[in-house]
C-alpha positions as CSV (number, residue, x, y, z in Angstrom):
1,M,0.0,0.0,0.3
2,R,2.6,2.6,1.0
3,K,4.3,1.4,-2.5
4,A,1.7,2.2,-3.9
5,L,1.0,5.6,-2.5
6,R,4.8,6.6,-3.0
7,W,3.9,5.5,-7.1
8,L,1.0,7.8,-7.0
9,L,2.6,10.6,-5.7
10,A,6.0,10.7,-8.0
11,L,3.2,10.0,-11.6
12,V,1.3,13.3,-9.9
13,V,4.7,15.2,-9.2
14,L,5.4,13.6,-12.8
15,I,2.4,15.3,-14.0
16,G,2.6,17.8,-13.1
17,T,6.1,18.9,-13.8
18,V,5.2,18.9,-17.6
19,S,2.2,20.8,-17.3
20,T,4.5,23.7,-16.1
21,A,6.8,22.9,-18.2
22,G,4.2,22.8,-21.3
23,A,2.7,25.5,-20.1
24,A,6.4,27.6,-20.3
25,T,7.0,26.5,-23.4
26,A,3.3,27.9,-24.7
27,A,4.6,31.2,-22.8
28,E,7.6,31.5,-24.6
29,P,7.6,34.8,-26.7
30,K,7.8,33.7,-30.7
31,A,10.4,34.7,-32.8
32,V,9.7,38.1,-34.1
33,D,10.1,38.1,-38.1
34,I,12.7,40.1,-39.1
35,K,10.6,42.1,-41.9
36,D,7.7,43.5,-38.4
37,R,11.1,43.9,-36.9
38,L,12.2,46.4,-39.3
39,L,9.3,48.0,-39.7
40,S,9.1,47.8,-36.1
41,I,11.3,51.3,-36.5
42,P,9.6,54.2,-37.0
43,G,9.3,55.8,-40.2
44,M,10.7,52.8,-41.9
45,S,8.5,51.4,-44.3
46,L,8.2,48.4,-46.9
47,I,8.2,49.3,-50.6
48,E,9.0,45.1,-51.4
49,E,10.2,41.9,-50.6
50,K,12.3,39.9,-52.8
51,P,13.5,36.4,-52.8
52,Y,17.5,35.1,-52.6
53,T,18.5,31.9,-50.8
54,G,20.7,32.1,-47.6
55,Y,19.1,36.1,-47.3
56,R,16.4,38.1,-46.7
57,F,16.1,41.2,-49.6
58,F,14.2,44.2,-48.9
59,V,13.6,47.4,-50.6
60,L,12.3,50.8,-48.1
61,N,11.4,54.1,-47.6
62,Y,13.1,55.7,-44.1
63,T,11.6,59.3,-43.2
64,Q,14.5,61.6,-43.3
65,P,14.3,65.4,-41.7
66,V,14.9,68.0,-45.3
67,D,17.7,69.3,-43.3
68,H,18.8,67.9,-40.0
69,R,19.9,71.2,-38.4
70,H,16.2,72.1,-38.1
71,P,13.8,68.8,-38.4
72,S,10.8,70.6,-38.1
73,K,11.4,71.7,-41.8
74,G,10.0,69.1,-43.8
75,T,10.9,65.0,-44.5
76,F,11.3,62.8,-47.3
77,Q,11.3,59.6,-48.1
78,Q,14.8,58.0,-48.6
79,R,15.2,54.4,-50.3
80,I,17.2,51.7,-48.7
81,T,17.9,48.3,-48.9
82,V,18.4,45.7,-46.7
83,L,20.2,42.1,-47.5
84,H,19.4,40.9,-44.3
85,K,21.9,37.4,-43.1
86,D,21.8,37.5,-38.9
87,V,21.6,39.7,-36.8
88,N,24.7,37.9,-35.2
89,R,27.0,39.2,-37.9
90,P,28.3,41.7,-38.7
91,T,26.4,44.8,-40.7
92,V,28.5,46.5,-44.3
93,F,26.8,50.2,-44.8
94,Y,27.1,50.1,-48.0
95,T,26.1,54.0,-50.8
96,G,27.1,54.4,-54.3
97,G,26.9,58.8,-53.6
98,Y,24.0,58.1,-56.5
99,N,20.7,55.6,-56.6
100,V,20.4,52.9,-54.9
101,S,19.8,49.2,-56.9
102,T,16.2,47.6,-56.3
103,N,18.1,44.3,-57.2
104,P,20.5,42.5,-54.5
105,S,24.2,43.0,-54.4
106,R,26.8,42.0,-52.2
107,R,30.0,44.1,-52.1
108,E,33.3,42.9,-51.8
109,P,33.5,44.0,-48.2
110,T,30.2,42.1,-47.2
111,Q,31.8,39.3,-48.7
112,I,34.9,39.1,-46.6
113,V,33.0,39.4,-43.8
114,D,29.6,37.4,-44.7
115,G,27.1,39.9,-42.9
116,N,24.7,42.1,-43.8
117,Q,24.1,44.4,-45.9
118,I,22.4,48.3,-45.4
119,S,22.1,50.2,-49.0
120,M,21.8,53.6,-49.5
121,E,20.0,55.7,-52.2
122,Y,21.9,59.2,-51.7
123,R,19.9,62.1,-51.2
124,Y,18.4,64.2,-54.0
125,F,19.0,61.5,-56.4
126,T,15.4,60.2,-57.7
127,P,12.8,58.9,-55.6
128,S,14.6,60.0,-52.8
129,R,14.2,63.7,-53.1
130,P,12.3,66.3,-51.5
131,A,9.4,68.2,-53.4
132,P,9.9,71.1,-53.7
133,A,13.2,70.6,-53.6
134,D,15.7,72.6,-51.5
135,W,18.8,72.5,-52.9
136,S,20.7,74.2,-51.1
137,K,20.2,71.1,-48.3
138,L,22.1,69.1,-50.4
139,D,25.3,69.3,-48.7
140,I,27.7,66.5,-47.7
141,W,27.1,66.9,-43.7
142,Q,23.2,66.4,-44.4
143,A,24.5,63.3,-46.6
144,A,26.3,62.1,-44.1
145,S,23.2,62.8,-41.5
146,D,21.0,60.8,-43.6
147,Q,23.7,57.8,-42.7
148,H,24.1,58.8,-39.1
149,R,20.1,58.3,-38.6
150,I,19.9,55.5,-40.3
151,F,22.9,54.0,-38.1
152,K,20.7,55.1,-34.9
153,A,17.6,53.3,-36.2
154,L,18.8,50.4,-37.1
155,K,22.0,50.0,-34.4
156,P,20.0,48.4,-32.6
157,L,18.6,45.1,-34.1
158,Y,21.8,45.1,-35.8
159,E,23.8,45.4,-32.8
160,K,27.8,44.1,-34.1
161,N,30.1,45.6,-35.9
162,W,29.7,48.1,-38.8
163,I,31.9,49.1,-41.5
164,S,30.7,51.6,-44.2
165,T,31.9,50.9,-47.5
166,G,31.6,53.1,-51.2
167,G,33.5,53.3,-54.6
168,S,33.9,56.2,-56.0
169,K,31.5,58.8,-55.2
170,G,30.5,56.2,-52.8
171,G,34.1,55.9,-51.8
172,M,34.1,60.2,-51.1
173,T,30.8,59.7,-49.0
174,A,32.1,56.9,-46.5
175,T,34.7,59.5,-46.1
176,Y,32.6,61.8,-45.3
177,Y,30.3,60.1,-42.8
178,E,33.3,59.0,-41.1
179,R,34.8,62.7,-40.9
180,F,31.7,63.8,-39.2
181,Y,30.3,60.5,-37.4
182,P,33.6,59.4,-36.6
183,R,32.1,57.4,-33.6
184,D,29.7,55.3,-35.3
185,M,31.9,52.8,-37.7
186,D,34.1,50.3,-36.6
187,G,36.2,50.6,-39.9
188,V,35.7,52.7,-43.4
189,V,36.5,50.5,-46.5
190,A,36.4,53.8,-49.6
191,Y,37.4,52.6,-53.5
192,V,39.0,54.6,-55.9
193,A,37.3,58.0,-53.8
194,P,38.7,61.3,-55.3
195,N,39.8,63.6,-53.5
196,D,40.2,66.9,-55.0
197,V,41.6,69.4,-51.9
198,V,42.0,73.0,-54.5
199,N,39.3,72.8,-57.2
200,K,41.3,75.4,-59.5
201,E,44.8,72.6,-58.8
202,D,44.4,69.6,-61.0
203,S,47.5,69.9,-62.4
204,A,47.7,65.4,-61.5
205,Y,45.6,65.1,-63.8
206,D,48.1,66.3,-66.3
207,R,51.1,64.1,-65.0
208,F,49.0,61.0,-65.0
209,F,47.8,61.9,-68.4
210,A,50.7,61.9,-69.4
211,R,52.1,58.4,-68.3
212,V,49.6,56.3,-67.9
213,G,49.1,52.6,-70.0
214,T,52.0,52.6,-72.4
215,E,53.2,54.9,-75.6
216,E,51.5,53.9,-78.5
217,C,47.7,53.5,-76.1
218,R,48.3,57.1,-75.3
219,D,49.0,57.9,-79.5
220,K,46.3,55.6,-80.4
221,L,43.4,57.1,-77.9
222,N,45.2,61.1,-78.4
223,G,44.7,60.1,-82.2
224,V,41.0,59.6,-81.9
225,Q,39.9,62.1,-79.8
226,R,41.9,64.9,-82.2
227,E,40.1,63.1,-84.7
228,A,36.7,63.5,-84.0
229,L,37.6,67.7,-83.0
230,V,39.4,68.0,-86.4
231,R,36.3,66.3,-88.0
232,R,33.5,68.1,-86.0
233,A,31.1,69.4,-88.9
234,P,30.7,65.8,-90.8
235,L,30.5,64.4,-87.5
236,E,28.0,67.1,-85.9
237,K,25.7,66.4,-88.0
238,K,25.0,63.1,-87.8
239,Y,24.9,63.8,-84.0
240,A,21.6,65.8,-84.8
241,A,20.9,63.4,-86.8
242,Y,20.6,61.4,-84.4
243,A,19.2,63.9,-81.0
244,A,16.5,64.2,-83.4
245,E,15.7,60.3,-84.1
246,N,15.9,60.0,-79.9
247,G,14.1,62.9,-78.8
248,Y,17.7,64.8,-77.6
249,T,17.6,68.3,-76.3
250,F,20.5,70.1,-75.0
251,D,18.8,73.1,-73.7
252,T,20.8,72.8,-69.7
253,I,24.8,72.9,-71.6
254,G,23.4,75.3,-74.1
255,N,23.4,73.3,-77.8
256,L,24.7,70.8,-79.7
257,D,28.0,72.3,-80.8
258,R,28.9,71.9,-76.8
259,A,27.3,69.0,-75.9
260,Y,29.6,67.7,-78.5
261,E,32.7,68.5,-77.6
262,A,32.1,67.5,-74.0
263,V,31.7,63.8,-75.0
264,V,34.8,64.3,-77.2
265,L,37.0,65.4,-74.4
266,D,35.2,63.6,-72.2
267,Y,36.7,60.2,-74.6
268,V,40.1,59.4,-73.1
269,W,39.8,59.7,-70.4
270,G,36.7,57.5,-70.3
271,F,38.9,55.0,-71.9
272,W,40.8,54.8,-68.7
273,Q,38.6,55.2,-66.4
274,Y,36.4,51.8,-67.2
275,S,39.2,49.7,-69.4
276,T,42.2,48.4,-69.2
277,L,44.8,48.5,-71.3
278,A,44.6,44.9,-73.2
279,D,41.3,46.5,-74.8
280,C,43.9,48.9,-76.9
281,A,43.4,46.8,-79.0
282,D,39.7,47.7,-80.1
283,I,40.9,52.1,-80.5
284,P,41.6,52.5,-84.5
285,A,45.2,52.4,-84.9
286,D,45.3,54.8,-87.8
287,A,42.8,57.9,-86.9
288,K,43.2,60.0,-89.9
289,N,42.5,57.6,-92.4
290,A,39.7,55.7,-90.1
291,T,35.8,56.5,-91.6
292,D,33.8,58.7,-89.8
293,E,31.7,56.0,-88.5
294,A,34.9,53.9,-87.3
295,I,35.7,57.6,-85.0
296,W,32.2,58.3,-84.1
297,D,31.2,54.5,-82.9
298,S,34.8,54.3,-80.7
299,V,33.9,58.3,-79.9
300,D,30.0,56.8,-78.7
301,T,31.4,53.4,-77.3
302,I,33.1,54.7,-75.2
303,S,32.0,58.7,-73.8
304,G,28.7,58.5,-75.0
305,F,26.5,60.7,-77.4
306,S,23.2,60.6,-74.8
307,A,25.6,61.5,-72.0
308,Y,25.1,65.8,-72.2
309,T,21.6,66.0,-73.6
310,D,19.2,67.1,-71.0
311,Q,18.1,63.8,-71.0
312,G,21.6,62.3,-69.7
313,L,22.5,65.2,-67.3
314,E,18.7,64.8,-65.1
315,T,19.0,62.0,-64.0
316,Y,23.0,63.6,-62.7
317,T,22.0,67.0,-61.0
318,P,22.4,65.6,-57.6
319,Y,26.2,64.8,-58.2
320,Y,26.5,68.2,-60.5
321,Y,25.7,69.8,-58.1
322,Q,28.0,68.2,-55.7
323,A,30.7,68.7,-57.8
324,G,30.4,73.2,-58.3
325,T,29.2,74.0,-54.4
326,Q,31.7,71.2,-52.1
327,M,33.5,68.6,-54.0
328,G,35.1,70.2,-57.0
329,A,35.5,69.2,-60.6
330,P,38.6,68.1,-62.8
331,T,40.0,70.1,-65.6
332,I,43.2,68.8,-67.5
333,H,44.7,70.2,-70.5
334,F,45.0,68.5,-74.5
335,P,48.7,69.0,-75.3
336,H,48.0,66.6,-78.4
337,I,45.0,68.9,-79.6
338,E,45.8,72.5,-81.4
339,K,44.2,75.3,-79.8
340,K,42.0,76.1,-82.7
341,Y,40.0,72.1,-82.6
342,I,39.2,72.8,-79.1
343,R,36.4,76.1,-78.1
344,Y,34.8,75.4,-74.5
345,G,37.5,72.7,-72.8
346,Y,36.3,71.1,-70.0
347,Q,33.0,72.7,-68.6
348,P,32.4,73.5,-65.5
349,P,29.6,71.3,-63.4
350,R,27.8,75.1,-62.8
351,N,27.1,74.8,-66.9
352,F,25.3,71.1,-66.1
353,V,22.7,71.6,-63.6
354,P,19.4,74.1,-65.2
355,R,20.0,77.2,-64.2
356,S,17.0,77.8,-62.8
357,I,19.4,76.0,-59.7
358,P,21.6,78.5,-57.7
359,M,25.0,77.4,-56.7
360,K,28.2,78.7,-54.9
361,F,31.6,76.8,-54.6
362,E,33.2,76.4,-51.1
363,P,36.6,76.1,-51.3
364,W,36.7,75.2,-47.5
365,A,34.6,71.4,-46.9
366,M,37.3,69.6,-49.5
367,R,40.1,71.3,-47.3
368,D,38.8,70.4,-44.4
369,V,37.6,66.8,-44.8
370,D,41.8,66.3,-46.7
371,T,42.9,67.9,-42.8
372,W,40.4,65.5,-40.8
373,V,41.5,62.3,-42.8
374,K,46.1,63.3,-42.7
375,H,45.0,63.6,-39.0
376,H,42.1,61.8,-37.5
377,A,42.0,58.4,-39.7
378,R,40.9,55.2,-37.7
379,Q,40.8,52.2,-39.2
380,M,40.1,53.3,-43.0
381,L,41.8,51.0,-45.9
382,F,41.5,54.0,-49.1
383,V,41.9,51.5,-52.4
384,Y,43.1,52.7,-55.3
385,G,43.1,51.4,-59.2
386,E,46.8,52.4,-60.8
387,N,44.9,52.7,-63.9
388,D,42.1,54.8,-63.0
389,P,42.5,58.8,-63.4
390,W,40.3,59.8,-60.5
391,G,43.2,58.1,-58.4
392,A,45.7,61.2,-59.6
393,E,44.3,62.9,-56.7
394,R,43.9,60.7,-53.9
395,F,43.0,60.1,-50.3
396,R,46.6,60.7,-47.9
397,L,46.9,59.4,-44.9
398,G,49.3,61.7,-42.3
399,H,51.3,61.1,-38.9
400,G,47.6,61.5,-37.2
401,A,46.4,58.5,-39.1
402,R,46.1,55.4,-36.9
403,D,45.8,52.2,-38.3
404,S,44.9,53.4,-41.9
405,Y,46.2,52.8,-45.4
406,V,46.7,53.6,-48.9
407,M,46.7,50.9,-51.4
408,T,47.1,50.7,-55.3
409,A,45.9,47.5,-56.9
410,P,48.0,47.2,-60.2
411,G,46.7,47.6,-63.9
412,M,43.6,47.9,-62.5
413,N,41.2,50.9,-62.9
414,H,37.5,52.4,-61.1
415,G,36.4,49.1,-60.6
416,A,39.7,48.6,-58.7
417,N,39.1,45.8,-54.9
418,V,41.1,44.2,-51.9
419,A,40.3,41.7,-54.9
420,G,43.1,43.3,-57.4
421,L,45.5,44.2,-55.1
422,V,49.7,42.3,-54.9
423,P,49.1,39.1,-52.7
424,D,50.1,40.5,-49.4
425,Q,48.4,44.1,-49.3
426,K,45.4,41.4,-50.4
427,A,46.0,39.1,-47.4
428,Y,46.7,42.0,-45.0
429,A,44.0,44.3,-46.4
430,T,41.4,41.0,-45.9
431,A,42.6,40.5,-42.2
432,R,42.0,44.6,-41.4
433,I,38.4,44.1,-42.2
434,L,37.8,41.1,-40.5
435,D,39.5,42.2,-37.8
436,W,37.0,45.5,-38.2
437,A,34.3,43.5,-38.4
438,G,34.8,41.7,-35.5
439,V,35.3,38.2,-37.2
440,A,38.6,37.5,-37.9
441,S,39.6,34.2,-36.4
442,A,42.7,33.7,-34.0
443,K,44.7,32.3,-36.7
444,V,44.3,35.8,-38.6
445,Q,44.9,37.9,-36.0
446,E,47.9,36.0,-35.8
447,N,49.0,35.4,-39.2
448,P,47.6,37.5,-41.4
449,S,48.4,36.3,-44.5
450,A,45.9,34.3,-43.5
451,A,42.9,36.1,-43.5
452,R,40.1,35.1,-46.5
453,P,36.5,35.9,-47.5
454,L,34.3,33.9,-45.4
455,A,31.4,33.6,-47.5
456,T,31.8,32.0,-50.5
457,F,32.0,33.8,-54.0
458,D,28.7,34.6,-55.1
459,A,28.9,35.2,-59.0
460,R,25.0,37.4,-59.0
461,L,26.0,38.6,-55.8
462,D,29.4,39.0,-55.8
463,K,29.6,40.7,-59.6
464,R,33.3,42.8,-59.6
465,D,33.1,44.7,-63.5
466,V,33.0,48.7,-62.4
467,E,29.7,50.2,-63.0
468,R,29.6,52.0,-65.8
469,E,28.6,55.7,-65.8
470,P,28.9,58.0,-69.4
471,A,30.4,61.0,-68.4
472,L,33.2,62.0,-66.6
473,R,31.6,61.4,-63.4
474,P,33.3,59.6,-60.2
């Protein structure tokens, strides 16, 4: 009887324990979906979600103040994308400095650290533009403050280390962000970022074009460029027909003649920005005896005859506005072309922005950033291409910089990256990025030459080709 009673009491305890455990399990909160967590952020709204294996990809709008100094004076919707992997992985904050891509992609640092990626559309690139647009609020501090607010909104969700990155104007953007908000990021990887400290002093570009590549290649390019100006009359007739056929107009730049010369003068720069020495084989070898069609096709392929039409300029109005108000723009000379063939030379950004938008240049803006980088850079990596014209005026480090580096990829153009560095630098740069992201293994910390990207290369996500922007733009 006593035995039976003990058995009965044990059964009651067991049932109670199971019931309690079941109740506890039922009471545990259900895991919140990442989309719900993103949309719970004040000001965040969903545009669309696109599937990608191993990730969640969201295109979102985030409400931003037009003026971060006076948030009550209106807002606009800024597009961002989130390539979500895991809240326990580091996050890369990317901007190209222009429009944001609404398709899943992974920048090189994201592949290296195997992390999440937040991508931001730069303010005033449509549709991320206030209406009406107060263009005086398009400056590098306001854009850096956009990034700061996005970071502050997402950091509670993505708590691990953050690295900012960008290429060309995006590399400039990442640098400006670090200058104004140096406590946000754990590291910066800025690719092919121009640094035009003194806007009126551009001799570095002339020196670059005098020695880039080989003499044979330079002569071929110079010959085509000169010949396109020598044959101005017949090729402008072709241009007029081309414009009429496509509905192109020239109100912003002034006329077809100005647009034609601007396209032709971009030719040599555009080649070295987007092509390699091997591509010289495609350039007409004997420009003087080439057909009009051959000259036209070569210039159109590299520079793009639509670039300085109203329709070609419209998308890039925010860039030209910034180039003409703060960032500066290059001017180069053409010693291989007689002066009688050049009517305008490199035209200033003012010529590419509608006259209804006022512009005034601030020469101190780039000097401030340059001085800050030299004396205060921390955990910053600048990567340049040996044959990229935009690297002729680049960021340089001073004695005050710490754990920061400037590296050059041999033979590479405006698409230079860490993968293109010489092996020792490639491994070391990869090790530093992993360390800044907080995911460097003990082996890598002890021996940087062992550093490798943590994520397997994905041909769709990790496309490495430089994005071609017609006309003279970083």
